[in-house]
C-alpha positions in Angstrom: -2.9 -19.5 -25.2 -4.6 -18.0 -22.2 -3.8 -18.3 -18.5 -5.6 -21.3 -17.0 -7.5 -19.1 -14.5 -9.1 -17.1 -17.3 -11.8 -19.6 -18.0 -15.5 -20.3 -17.9 -17.1 -19.9 -14.5 -14.0 -18.6 -12.8 -14.4 -15.4 -10.8 -12.7 -12.1 -11.7 -12.8 -9.0 -9.5 -11.7 -5.8 -11.3 -11.3 -2.6 -9.3 -11.5 0.6 -11.4 -13.6 -1.7 -13.6 -16.1 0.8 -15.0 -13.8 2.4 -17.5 -10.3 2.4 -19.1 -8.0 -0.6 -18.8 -10.2 -2.2 -16.1 -13.3 -2.3 -18.3 -11.3 -3.5 -21.3 -9.9 -6.3 -19.2 -13.4 -7.2 -17.9 -14.5 -7.5 -21.5 -11.8 -10.0 -22.1 -12.6 -11.9 -19.0 -16.3 -12.0 -19.8 -15.5 -13.2 -23.3 -13.7 -16.1 -21.7 -16.8 -17.0 -19.7 -15.6 -15.7 -16.4 -18.0 -14.4 -13.7 -17.2 -10.7 -13.3 -17.3 -8.4 -10.3 -16.8 -4.8 -11.4 -15.8 -2.4 -8.6 -15.8 1.4 -9.0 -16.7 4.4 -7.0 -18.6 6.0 -9.9 -22.1 4.6 -9.7 -23.2 5.9 -13.1 -20.2 4.5 -15.0 -20.6 1.2 -13.1 -24.2 0.9 -14.2 -23.2 1.7 -17.8 -20.4 -0.9 -17.7 -22.7 -3.6 -16.3 -25.2 -2.8 -19.1 -22.5 -3.1 -21.7 -21.3 -6.5 -20.5 -24.8 -7.9 -19.9 -25.2 -9.3 -23.5 -22.1 -11.6 -22.9 -24.4 -13.8 -20.8 -22.0 -14.2 -17.9 -22.9 -13.2 -14.4 -21.9 -9.6 -13.8 -22.0 -7.8 -10.4 -21.4 -4.1 -10.0 -20.4 -3.0 -6.5 -19.8 0.7 -5.8 -16.9 1.0 -3.4 -14.2 3.6 -2.6 -11.0 1.5 -2.3 -9.4 4.3 -0.2 -11.7 3.3 2.6 -10.2 0.1 4.2 -13.4 -0.8 6.0 -15.4 -0.5 2.8 -13.0 -2.8 1.0 -13.3 -5.4 3.8 -17.0 -5.3 3.5 -16.6 -5.6 -0.3 -14.4 -8.7 0.1 -16.8 -10.3 2.5 -19.7 -9.7 0.2 -17.9 -11.0 -2.9 -16.7 -14.2 -1.2 -20.1 -14.8 0.4 -21.8 -14.5 -3.0 -19.3 -16.1 -5.3 -17.5 -18.5 -3.0 -14.1 -17.7 -4.5 -12.0 -15.2 -6.4 -9.6 -16.6 -8.9 -8.4 -13.4 -10.5 -8.0 -10.1 -8.8 -7.2 -7.1 -10.9 -6.1 -4.4 -8.4 -6.4 -1.5 -10.8 -8.3 1.5 -9.4 -6.6 4.9 -9.7 -7.1 8.6 -10.0 -5.0 11.2 -11.7 -6.2 14.8 -10.9 -2.7 16.2 -11.5 -0.3 17.5 -8.9 2.5 19.9 -8.2 5.2 19.7 -5.5 3.7 22.5 -3.4 0.2 22.5 -4.8 -3.1 21.7 -3.2 -3.0 19.1 -0.4 -6.3 17.6 -1.7 -4.7 16.3 -4.9 -1.9 14.6 -3.0 -4.3 13.1 -0.5 -6.7 11.8 -3.1 -3.9 10.2 -5.2 -2.1 8.6 -2.3 -5.4 7.4 -0.8 -6.6 5.7 -3.9 -3.5 4.8 -6.0 -1.4 3.5 -3.1 -3.4 2.9 0.0 -6.4 1.6 -2.1 -4.2 -0.9 -4.0 -2.9 -2.1 -0.6 -6.3 -2.4 0.9 -7.7 -4.4 -2.0 -4.6 -6.8 -2.2 -4.6 -7.4 1.5 -8.4 -7.9 2.0 -8.9 -10.1 -1.1 -5.5 -11.7 -1.0 -5.8 -13.0 2.5 -9.1 -14.7 1.6 -7.7 -16.1 -1.6 -4.8 -17.6 0.4 -7.2 -19.1 3.0 -9.3 -20.7 0.2 -6.4 -22.8 -1.0 -7.5 -22.3 -4.6 -5.2 -21.2 -7.4 -5.3 -17.5 -7.8 -3.8 -14.6 -9.7 -3.4 -11.0 -8.4 -2.6 -8.4 -11.1 -1.6 -5.1 -9.7 -1.7 -2.1 -12.1 1.4 0.0 -11.8 2.9 2.6 -14.2 6.1 3.5 -15.9 5.8 6.8 -14.0 6.5 4.8 -10.9 9.8 3.5 -12.3 11.4 6.3 -14.4 9.4 9.0 -12.4 9.3 11.8 -15.1 8.7 15.3 -13.7 5.3 16.8 -13.9 3.0 14.8 -11.6 4.9 14.0 -8.4 2.0 12.6 -6.4 1.1 10.1 -9.1 4.8 9.1 -9.4 5.2 8.6 -5.6 2.0 6.5 -5.4 2.9 4.3 -8.4 6.5 3.9 -7.2 5.0 2.6 -3.9 2.7 0.2 -5.9 5.7 -1.3 -7.6 7.5 -1.9 -4.3 4.3 -3.3 -2.7 3.7 -5.7 -5.6 7.3 -6.9 -5.5 7.1 -7.5 -1.8 3.7 -9.3 -2.1 5.1 -11.6 -4.8 8.2 -12.3 -2.7 6.1 -13.0 0.4 3.9 -15.5 -1.4 6.8 -17.2 -3.1 8.3 -18.0 0.3 5.2 -19.6 1.7 4.5 -23.4 1.5 1.6 -24.7 -0.6 0.6 -21.2 -1.8 -1.1 -21.2 -5.2 -1.6 -17.5 -5.6 0.6 -15.7 -8.1 1.2 -11.9 -8.4 2.0 -9.9 -11.6 2.7 -6.2 -12.0 1.0 -4.6 -15.1 3.1 -1.6 -16.3 1.1 0.2 -19.0 2.5 2.6 -21.5 0.7 5.6 -22.8 -3.0 4.5 -22.8 -5.9 6.6 -23.9 -8.4 6.5 -21.0 -10.6 8.9 -19.1 -7.7 9.1 -16.6 -5.2 10.3 -19.1 -7.4 12.3 -21.5 -6.6 15.6 -19.7 -9.5 17.4 -21.5 -8.5 16.1 -24.9 -11.3 14.7 -27.1 -9.3 12.7 -29.6 -6.8 9.9 -28.9 -3.2 10.9 -29.8 -1.6 8.7 -32.4 1.0 7.4 -30.0 -1.4 6.2 -27.4 -2.6 2.6 -27.1 -6.3 1.9 -26.5 -7.3 0.2 -23.3 -8.3 -2.8 -25.5 -4.7 -3.1 -26.8 -3.3 -2.9 -23.3 -5.7 -5.6 -22.0 -4.9 -7.9 -24.9 -1.2 -7.5 -24.3 -1.7 -8.3 -20.6 -3.6 -11.4 -21.4 -0.9 -12.6 -23.7 1.7 -11.9 -21.0 -0.3 -13.7 -18.3 0.3 -17.0 -20.0 4.1 -16.6 -19.3 5.8 -16.5 -15.9 6.9 -12.9 -16.3 6.2 -10.8 -13.2 6.8 -7.5 -14.9 4.3 -6.9 -17.7 6.0 -4.0 -19.4 3.7 -2.7 -22.1 4.8 -0.8 -25.2 2.6 1.8 -26.9 2.5 3.6 -30.3 5.5 5.8 -29.4 7.8 3.7 -27.2 9.0 0.1 -27.8 10.4 -2.2 -25.2 14.0 -1.5 -26.1 13.5 2.2 -25.4 11.7 1.4 -22.1 14.6 -0.7 -21.1 17.1 2.0 -21.7 15.1 4.6 -19.8 14.7 2.2 -16.9 18.4 1.4 -16.9 19.4 5.1 -17.1 17.0 5.9 -14.1 18.7 3.2 -12.0 22.1 4.5 -13.1 21.4 7.9 -11.5 22.1 6.2 -8.1 24.9 4.0 -9.3 26.7 6.8 -11.1 25.8 9.4 -8.5 24.2 11.6 -11.1 21.7 14.3 -10.2 18.2 12.9 -9.6 16.1 12.7 -12.8 19.2 13.4 -14.8 17.5 12.5 -18.0 15.8 15.9 -17.8 18.8 17.7 -16.2 20.2 20.4 -18.5 23.8 19.1 -17.9 22.9 15.5 -18.5 20.1 15.4 -21.1 22.4 15.3 -24.0 24.5 12.5 -22.4 21.3 10.5 -22.0 20.4 11.0 -25.7 23.9 10.0 -26.7 23.8 6.9 -24.6 20.5 5.8 -26.1 21.9 6.3 -29.6 25.0 4.2 -28.7 22.8 1.5 -27.3 20.7 1.6 -30.5 23.8 1.1 -32.6 25.0 -1.7 -30.4 21.6 -3.4 -30.7 21.9 -3.4 -34.5 25.4 -5.0 -34.4 
């Protein structure tokens, strides 16, 4: 089955829609007959994505916008609602990943936080407020990351931004749940290792363990038909059980008063591995 809002003539807005998971999702939405608004800051990729989707026969708009610019996002929302009259599905997905270090260049931190956190908030607020005022049923899918939950070392700016996205999406869902007569739902998409221009890192061939954007989008569509808020995606290397154990261990750092990121701490790494093995054995009993 497919979520009721993913249907012919409904309107889907996808930020970061010119490549990766965003474009793969847009392909799925177009295949269902939805009218598509692709949003991206890269004009060339946006034009190529529109051309690719044109043979589907659905209405496709491509609007070049930098989501880190709040006023530009407000203008975007006004234009979309004026042209289409409604937004039924908002995929709040735009992100960058230039890489970062704790004491590295300020530009990397500024770019990541501006797009991956502030940009997500701008889009959800500008479009979400209009979706609520319309009174129509709606769905907001916010793209997070496992890096915002287990926060592995190596790219602190990205982790900080995605941790904020998780908290924001949870707060948004709670806010809407408490309002009367609200018909807008929120979901948090949590991809695994996905082979996209964002994650390629100069590599030319997809690693065996990575999922394609198409696999991720298909998993998301299946999950949207359920009431799950957290859409926790596996990949070719990590299944759900392993994800659950990593997430529980990360939360346990606080409860057990372990060192932060103890999974990678030299005095705790073996304890983490032993705990996972124990959980694996318990799961087979």
